[in-house]
A tleap script that builds the chain and sets N, CA, C and O, in Angstrom:
source leaprc.protein.ff14SB
mol = sequence {
  NMET PRO ILE GLU ARG GLU ARG LEU ARG ALA
  TRP VAL TYR ASP ALA LEU THR ARG HIE ARG
  ALA GLN LEU GLY ILE PRO ASN GLN PRO LEU
  GLN LEU SER ASP ILE ALA ARG TRP VAL LYS
  GLN LYS ALA GLN GLN GLY GLY ILE LEU PRO
  SER ASP THR VAL TYR GLY SER ASN ASN LEU
  GLU LYS ALA ASP GLU ASP ALA ILE ARG GLU
  CYS ILE TRP SER LEU VAL ILE GLN GLY ILE
  VAL VAL PRO GLY SER SER ASN CGLY
}
set mol.1.N position { 0.844 -1.181 0.000 }
set mol.1.CA position { 0.000 0.000 0.000 }
set mol.1.C position { 0.892 1.247 0.000 }
set mol.1.O position { 1.773 1.366 0.851 }
set mol.2.N position { 0.682 2.162 -0.922 }
set mol.2.CA position { 1.515 3.371 -0.984 }
set mol.2.C position { 1.355 4.252 0.261 }
set mol.2.O position { 0.313 4.247 0.917 }
set mol.3.N position { 2.388 4.987 0.559 }
set mol.3.CA position { 2.390 5.910 1.694 }
set mol.3.C position { 1.510 7.108 1.349 }
set mol.3.O position { 1.525 7.596 0.219 }
set mol.4.N position { 0.755 7.570 2.319 }
set mol.4.CA position { -0.089 8.755 2.137 }
set mol.4.C position { 0.777 9.919 1.643 }
set mol.4.O position { 1.838 10.189 2.207 }
set mol.5.N position { 0.326 10.598 0.600 }
set mol.5.CA position { 1.119 11.645 -0.066 }
set mol.5.C position { 1.562 12.762 0.878 }
set mol.5.O position { 2.707 13.211 0.810 }
set mol.6.N position { 0.680 13.208 1.746 }
set mol.6.CA position { 1.033 14.308 2.652 }
set mol.6.C position { 2.132 13.883 3.621 }
set mol.6.O position { 3.042 14.659 3.913 }
set mol.7.N position { 2.045 12.676 4.107 }
set mol.7.CA position { 3.068 12.160 5.023 }
set mol.7.C position { 4.402 12.022 4.287 }
set mol.7.O position { 5.448 12.414 4.805 }
set mol.8.N position { 4.355 11.463 3.079 }
set mol.8.CA position { 5.564 11.291 2.277 }
set mol.8.C position { 6.206 12.650 1.991 }
set mol.8.O position { 7.421 12.805 2.110 }
set mol.9.N position { 5.395 13.619 1.618 }
set mol.9.CA position { 5.903 14.964 1.333 }
set mol.9.C position { 6.563 15.570 2.570 }
set mol.9.O position { 7.608 16.211 2.463 }
set mol.10.N position { 5.969 15.374 3.726 }
set mol.10.CA position { 6.553 15.894 4.967 }
set mol.10.C position { 7.915 15.261 5.230 }
set mol.10.O position { 8.837 15.943 5.677 }
set mol.11.N position { 8.050 13.970 4.959 }
set mol.11.CA position { 9.333 13.293 5.164 }
set mol.11.C position { 10.377 13.768 4.162 }
set mol.11.O position { 11.556 13.874 4.499 }
set mol.12.N position { 9.955 14.055 2.932 }
set mol.12.CA position { 10.892 14.598 1.930 }
set mol.12.C position { 11.384 15.965 2.402 }
set mol.12.O position { 12.585 16.233 2.369 }
set mol.13.N position { 10.468 16.830 2.840 }
set mol.13.CA position { 10.862 18.153 3.341 }
set mol.13.C position { 11.803 18.007 4.529 }
set mol.13.O position { 12.785 18.739 4.651 }
set mol.14.N position { 11.492 17.056 5.402 }
set mol.14.CA position { 12.326 16.807 6.574 }
set mol.14.C position { 13.743 16.424 6.149 }
set mol.14.O position { 14.718 16.924 6.710 }
set mol.15.N position { 13.856 15.539 5.161 }
set mol.15.CA position { 15.177 15.123 4.671 }
set mol.15.C position { 15.932 16.303 4.076 }
set mol.15.O position { 17.145 16.415 4.255 }
set mol.16.N position { 15.234 17.176 3.376 }
set mol.16.CA position { 15.884 18.328 2.737 }
set mol.16.C position { 16.361 19.361 3.744 }
set mol.16.O position { 17.306 20.099 3.462 }
set mol.17.N position { 15.735 19.432 4.905 }
set mol.17.CA position { 16.110 20.441 5.893 }
set mol.17.C position { 17.110 19.927 6.922 }
set mol.17.O position { 17.630 20.708 7.718 }
set mol.18.N position { 17.377 18.666 6.918 }
set mol.18.CA position { 18.345 18.103 7.864 }
set mol.18.C position { 19.765 18.321 7.363 }
set mol.18.O position { 20.012 18.434 6.162 }
set mol.19.N position { 20.669 18.375 8.291 }
set mol.19.CA position { 22.090 18.461 7.945 }
set mol.19.C position { 22.507 17.110 7.381 }
set mol.19.O position { 22.041 16.069 7.844 }
set mol.20.N position { 23.369 17.124 6.396 }
set mol.20.CA position { 23.782 15.871 5.742 }
set mol.20.C position { 24.346 14.855 6.736 }
set mol.20.O position { 24.200 13.651 6.526 }
set mol.21.N position { 24.975 15.308 7.793 }
set mol.21.CA position { 25.524 14.378 8.788 }
set mol.21.C position { 24.403 13.562 9.439 }
set mol.21.O position { 24.598 12.391 9.763 }
set mol.22.N position { 23.239 14.174 9.629 }
set mol.22.CA position { 22.114 13.461 10.221 }
set mol.22.C position { 21.581 12.384 9.280 }
set mol.22.O position { 20.984 11.403 9.724 }
set mol.23.N position { 21.798 12.570 7.989 }
set mol.23.CA position { 21.350 11.585 7.005 }
set mol.23.C position { 22.413 10.526 6.739 }
set mol.23.O position { 22.184 9.599 5.962 }
set mol.24.N position { 23.575 10.656 7.379 }
set mol.24.CA position { 24.646 9.680 7.211 }
set mol.24.C position { 25.535 9.943 6.016 }
set mol.24.O position { 26.242 9.039 5.571 }
set mol.25.N position { 25.520 11.167 5.476 }
set mol.25.CA position { 26.345 11.510 4.305 }
set mol.25.C position { 27.049 12.848 4.549 }
set mol.25.O position { 26.819 13.799 3.802 }
set mol.26.N position { 27.896 12.943 5.569 }
set mol.26.CA position { 28.447 14.245 5.971 }
set mol.26.C position { 29.269 14.983 4.927 }
set mol.26.O position { 29.267 16.214 4.935 }
set mol.27.N position { 29.958 14.314 4.044 }
set mol.27.CA position { 30.858 14.991 3.110 }
set mol.27.C position { 30.454 14.835 1.658 }
set mol.27.O position { 31.289 14.973 0.764 }
set mol.28.N position { 29.190 14.551 1.410 }
set mol.28.CA position { 28.724 14.320 0.045 }
set mol.28.C position { 27.460 15.130 -0.214 }
set mol.28.O position { 26.710 15.428 0.716 }
set mol.29.N position { 27.221 15.490 -1.482 }
set mol.29.CA position { 25.960 16.161 -1.819 }
set mol.29.C position { 24.769 15.241 -1.574 }
set mol.29.O position { 24.889 14.020 -1.671 }
set mol.30.N position { 23.638 15.826 -1.259 }
set mol.30.CA position { 22.411 15.068 -1.047 }
set mol.30.C position { 21.912 14.514 -2.374 }
set mol.30.O position { 21.814 15.241 -3.363 }
set mol.31.N position { 21.601 13.233 -2.389 }
set mol.31.CA position { 21.129 12.545 -3.591 }
set mol.31.C position { 19.680 12.106 -3.389 }
set mol.31.O position { 19.203 12.014 -2.258 }
set mol.32.N position { 18.995 11.839 -4.482 }
set mol.32.CA position { 17.632 11.333 -4.416 }
set mol.32.C position { 17.577 10.039 -3.608 }
set mol.32.O position { 16.625 9.812 -2.861 }
set mol.33.N position { 18.586 9.198 -3.755 }
set mol.33.CA position { 18.616 7.930 -3.011 }
set mol.33.C position { 18.715 8.174 -1.503 }
set mol.33.O position { 18.191 7.384 -0.717 }
set mol.34.N position { 19.383 9.259 -1.091 }
set mol.34.CA position { 19.461 9.601 0.335 }
set mol.34.C position { 18.089 9.977 0.869 }
set mol.34.O position { 17.716 9.586 1.975 }
set mol.35.N position { 17.342 10.733 0.084 }
set mol.35.CA position { 15.994 11.132 0.486 }
set mol.35.C position { 15.087 9.910 0.548 }
set mol.35.O position { 14.298 9.773 1.483 }
set mol.36.N position { 15.190 9.019 -0.437 }
set mol.36.CA position { 14.387 7.794 -0.445 }
set mol.36.C position { 14.729 6.927 0.765 }
set mol.36.O position { 13.837 6.336 1.375 }
set mol.37.N position { 16.011 6.846 1.115 }
set mol.37.CA position { 16.417 6.065 2.287 }
set mol.37.C position { 15.822 6.661 3.562 }
set mol.37.O position { 15.389 5.928 4.452 }
set mol.38.N position { 15.802 7.999 3.649 }
set mol.38.CA position { 15.224 8.680 4.806 }
set mol.38.C position { 13.723 8.392 4.899 }
set mol.38.O position { 13.212 8.097 5.979 }
set mol.39.N position { 13.028 8.477 3.778 }
set mol.39.CA position { 11.589 8.199 3.749 }
set mol.39.C position { 11.334 6.742 4.148 }
set mol.39.O position { 10.414 6.459 4.916 }
set mol.40.N position { 12.135 5.836 3.635 }
set mol.40.CA position { 11.994 4.417 3.991 }
set mol.40.C position { 12.172 4.224 5.493 }
set mol.40.O position { 11.403 3.499 6.124 }
set mol.41.N position { 13.186 4.872 6.065 }
set mol.41.CA position { 13.445 4.768 7.501 }
set mol.41.C position { 12.249 5.289 8.299 }
set mol.41.O position { 11.833 4.671 9.278 }
set mol.42.N position { 11.704 6.423 7.875 }
set mol.42.CA position { 10.549 6.996 8.570 }
set mol.42.C position { 9.327 6.080 8.442 }
set mol.42.O position { 8.576 5.913 9.403 }
set mol.43.N position { 9.128 5.490 7.270 }
set mol.43.CA position { 8.010 4.570 7.060 }
set mol.43.C position { 8.158 3.335 7.944 }
set mol.43.O position { 7.170 2.828 8.477 }
set mol.44.N position { 9.380 2.856 8.099 }
set mol.44.CA position { 9.617 1.701 8.964 }
set mol.44.C position { 9.407 2.072 10.433 }
set mol.44.O position { 8.826 1.298 11.194 }
set mol.45.N position { 9.875 3.244 10.826 }
set mol.45.CA position { 9.681 3.689 12.212 }
set mol.45.C position { 8.203 3.881 12.531 }
set mol.45.O position { 7.772 3.663 13.664 }
set mol.46.N position { 7.427 4.290 11.523 }
set mol.46.CA position { 5.998 4.514 11.716 }
set mol.46.C position { 5.148 3.271 11.537 }
set mol.46.O position { 3.924 3.334 11.660 }
set mol.47.N position { 5.781 2.141 11.248 }
set mol.47.CA position { 5.046 0.891 11.098 }
set mol.47.C position { 4.307 0.764 9.769 }
set mol.47.O position { 3.470 -0.123 9.602 }
set mol.48.N position { 4.617 1.649 8.828 }
set mol.48.CA position { 3.973 1.611 7.517 }
set mol.48.C position { 4.662 0.591 6.611 }
set mol.48.O position { 4.025 -0.032 5.762 }
set mol.49.N position { 5.952 0.432 6.803 }
set mol.49.CA position { 6.764 -0.511 6.035 }
set mol.49.C position { 7.477 -1.420 7.031 }
set mol.49.O position { 8.064 -0.929 7.995 }
set mol.50.N position { 7.437 -2.735 6.819 }
set mol.50.CA position { 8.124 -3.643 7.747 }
set mol.50.C position { 9.628 -3.344 7.808 }
set mol.50.O position { 10.231 -2.927 6.820 }
set mol.51.N position { 10.205 -3.562 8.961 }
set mol.51.CA position { 11.635 -3.349 9.150 }
set mol.51.C position { 12.441 -4.365 8.358 }
set mol.51.O position { 11.991 -5.483 8.108 }
set mol.52.N position { 13.638 -3.954 7.971 }
set mol.52.CA position { 14.559 -4.873 7.309 }
set mol.52.C position { 15.017 -5.916 8.321 }
set mol.52.O position { 15.052 -5.656 9.524 }
set mol.53.N position { 15.365 -7.089 7.825 }
set mol.53.CA position { 15.876 -8.156 8.673 }
set mol.53.C position { 17.187 -8.661 8.085 }
set mol.53.O position { 17.598 -8.221 7.011 }
set mol.54.N position { 17.829 -9.560 8.770 }
set mol.54.CA position { 19.060 -10.152 8.249 }
set mol.54.C position { 18.770 -11.001 7.009 }
set mol.54.O position { 19.681 -11.319 6.246 }
set mol.55.N position { 17.509 -11.366 6.812 }
set mol.55.CA position { 17.130 -12.217 5.685 }
set mol.55.C position { 16.710 -11.430 4.447 }
set mol.55.O position { 16.607 -11.993 3.357 }
set mol.56.N position { 16.473 -10.159 4.608 }
set mol.56.CA position { 16.072 -9.350 3.462 }
set mol.56.C position { 15.669 -7.946 3.870 }
set mol.56.O position { 15.446 -7.655 5.045 }
set mol.57.N position { 15.584 -7.096 2.880 }
set mol.57.CA position { 15.177 -5.731 3.167 }
set mol.57.C position { 13.865 -5.434 2.451 }
set mol.57.O position { 13.570 -5.990 1.393 }
set mol.58.N position { 13.108 -4.564 3.044 }
set mol.58.CA position { 11.847 -4.126 2.465 }
set mol.58.C position { 12.083 -2.793 1.784 }
set mol.58.O position { 12.651 -1.876 2.377 }
set mol.59.N position { 11.659 -2.690 0.570 }
set mol.59.CA position { 11.875 -1.465 -0.189 }
set mol.59.C position { 10.569 -0.707 -0.348 }
set mol.59.O position { 9.481 -1.267 -0.214 }
set mol.60.N position { 10.704 0.589 -0.641 }
set mol.60.CA position { 9.536 1.397 -0.929 }
set mol.60.C position { 8.878 0.882 -2.205 }
set mol.60.O position { 9.548 0.347 -3.088 }
set mol.61.N position { 7.579 1.047 -2.291 }
set mol.61.CA position { 6.873 0.686 -3.520 }
set mol.61.C position { 7.262 1.664 -4.621 }
set mol.61.O position { 7.667 2.793 -4.343 }
set mol.62.N position { 7.141 1.233 -5.847 }
set mol.62.CA position { 7.458 2.094 -6.987 }
set mol.62.C position { 6.633 3.373 -6.934 }
set mol.62.O position { 7.136 4.450 -7.253 }
set mol.63.N position { 5.377 3.262 -6.535 }
set mol.63.CA position { 4.514 4.446 -6.429 }
set mol.63.C position { 5.085 5.457 -5.442 }
set mol.63.O position { 4.990 6.664 -5.661 }
set mol.64.N position { 5.682 4.962 -4.350 }
set mol.64.CA position { 6.288 5.858 -3.369 }
set mol.64.C position { 7.558 6.500 -3.921 }
set mol.64.O position { 7.798 7.690 -3.713 }
set mol.65.N position { 8.365 5.718 -4.618 }
set mol.65.CA position { 9.579 6.265 -5.230 }
set mol.65.C position { 9.217 7.330 -6.262 }
set mol.65.O position { 9.876 8.366 -6.350 }
set mol.66.N position { 8.163 7.071 -7.045 }
set mol.66.CA position { 7.706 8.059 -8.023 }
set mol.66.C position { 7.191 9.315 -7.331 }
set mol.66.O position { 7.428 10.429 -7.800 }
set mol.67.N position { 6.488 9.138 -6.220 }
set mol.67.CA position { 5.956 10.292 -5.475 }
set mol.67.C position { 7.087 11.147 -4.906 }
set mol.67.O position { 6.979 12.373 -4.875 }
set mol.68.N position { 8.167 10.511 -4.455 }
set mol.68.CA position { 9.332 11.263 -3.961 }
set mol.68.C position { 9.911 12.087 -5.104 }
set mol.68.O position { 10.206 13.271 -4.937 }
set mol.69.N position { 10.071 11.461 -6.257 }
set mol.69.CA position { 10.606 12.158 -7.427 }
set mol.69.C position { 9.716 13.340 -7.816 }
set mol.69.O position { 10.213 14.433 -8.089 }
set mol.70.N position { 8.407 13.118 -7.838 }
set mol.70.CA position { 7.463 14.177 -8.173 }
set mol.70.C position { 7.552 15.339 -7.185 }
set mol.70.O position { 7.496 16.505 -7.576 }
set mol.71.N position { 7.689 15.011 -5.915 }
set mol.71.CA position { 7.798 16.034 -4.884 }
set mol.71.C position { 9.056 16.872 -5.096 }
set mol.71.O position { 9.007 18.099 -5.017 }
set mol.72.N position { 10.173 16.216 -5.362 }
set mol.72.CA position { 11.438 16.930 -5.600 }
set mol.72.C position { 11.314 17.805 -6.843 }
set mol.72.O position { 11.719 18.967 -6.819 }
set mol.73.N position { 10.762 17.266 -7.927 }
set mol.73.CA position { 10.624 18.056 -9.155 }
set mol.73.C position { 9.694 19.247 -8.958 }
set mol.73.O position { 9.909 20.308 -9.544 }
set mol.74.N position { 8.679 19.078 -8.149 }
set mol.74.CA position { 7.789 20.192 -7.839 }
set mol.74.C position { 8.571 21.313 -7.150 }
set mol.74.O position { 8.372 22.493 -7.441 }
set mol.75.N position { 9.455 20.933 -6.241 }
set mol.75.CA position { 10.280 21.927 -5.547 }
set mol.75.C position { 11.285 22.572 -6.497 }
set mol.75.O position { 11.593 23.756 -6.363 }
set mol.76.N position { 11.795 21.804 -7.451 }
set mol.76.CA position { 12.719 22.357 -8.455 }
set mol.76.C position { 11.983 23.377 -9.312 }
set mol.76.O position { 12.490 24.473 -9.548 }
set mol.77.N position { 10.792 23.020 -9.777 }
set mol.77.CA position { 10.008 23.913 -10.633 }
set mol.77.C position { 9.663 25.211 -9.899 }
set mol.77.O position { 9.631 26.281 -10.505 }
set mol.78.N position { 9.409 25.111 -8.602 }
set mol.78.CA position { 9.091 26.296 -7.807 }
set mol.78.C position { 10.338 27.115 -7.467 }
set mol.78.O position { 10.228 28.220 -6.935 }
set mol.79.N position { 11.509 26.583 -7.769 }
set mol.79.CA position { 12.756 27.286 -7.468 }
set mol.79.C position { 13.208 27.152 -6.031 }
set mol.79.O position { 14.088 27.890 -5.587 }
set mol.80.N position { 12.618 26.220 -5.293 }
set mol.80.CA position { 12.975 26.014 -3.886 }
set mol.80.C position { 14.203 25.126 -3.763 }
set mol.80.O position { 15.050 25.342 -2.897 }
set mol.81.N position { 14.294 24.133 -4.625 }
set mol.81.CA position { 15.443 23.230 -4.675 }
set mol.81.C position { 16.139 23.446 -6.011 }
set mol.81.O position { 15.499 23.563 -7.056 }
set mol.82.N position { 17.454 23.495 -5.951 }
set mol.82.CA position { 18.243 23.688 -7.165 }
set mol.82.C position { 19.157 22.486 -7.362 }
set mol.82.O position { 19.987 22.195 -6.501 }
set mol.83.N position { 19.015 21.774 -8.498 }
set mol.83.CA position { 19.900 20.631 -8.740 }
set mol.83.C position { 21.350 21.085 -8.872 }
set mol.83.O position { 21.633 22.188 -9.340 }
set mol.84.N position { 22.231 20.238 -8.463 }
set mol.84.CA position { 23.665 20.539 -8.541 }
set mol.84.C position { 24.316 20.230 -7.216 }
set mol.84.O position { 23.654 19.789 -6.277 }
set mol.85.N position { 25.592 20.456 -7.140 }
set mol.85.CA position { 26.302 20.178 -5.895 }
set mol.85.C position { 26.355 21.413 -5.030 }
set mol.85.O position { 26.242 22.542 -5.506 }
set mol.86.N position { 26.526 21.173 -3.761 }
set mol.86.CA position { 26.580 22.253 -2.771 }
set mol.86.C position { 27.904 22.166 -2.034 }
set mol.86.O position { 28.424 21.074 -1.804 }
set mol.87.N position { 28.429 23.282 -1.676 }
set mol.87.CA position { 29.667 23.308 -0.898 }
set mol.87.C position { 29.384 23.403 0.596 }
set mol.87.O position { 30.310 23.407 1.406 }
set mol.88.N position { 28.101 23.479 0.962 }
set mol.88.CA position { 27.767 23.656 2.374 }
set mol.88.C position { 27.434 22.418 2.986 }
set mol.88.O position { 27.126 22.381 4.178 }
savepdb mol mol.pdb
quit
């Protein structure tokens, strides 16, 4: 079952406002995969997605991955997010 859009959007915004060190990537630019990993972690913490085990990992549904992409592109179109690398 796909994640509710408003909740997913809030997690994307949360990932974008966190310091890269909090996302586990202190010396690298933020990537779409980092945001997806953050959303997956939040979904698992919220009981929406089963936790990973030593036997396998649970991934976001394609619909959720597409929704993350759509959310990011919406922010790009609005001029809130700018693709490229950051020195900060």
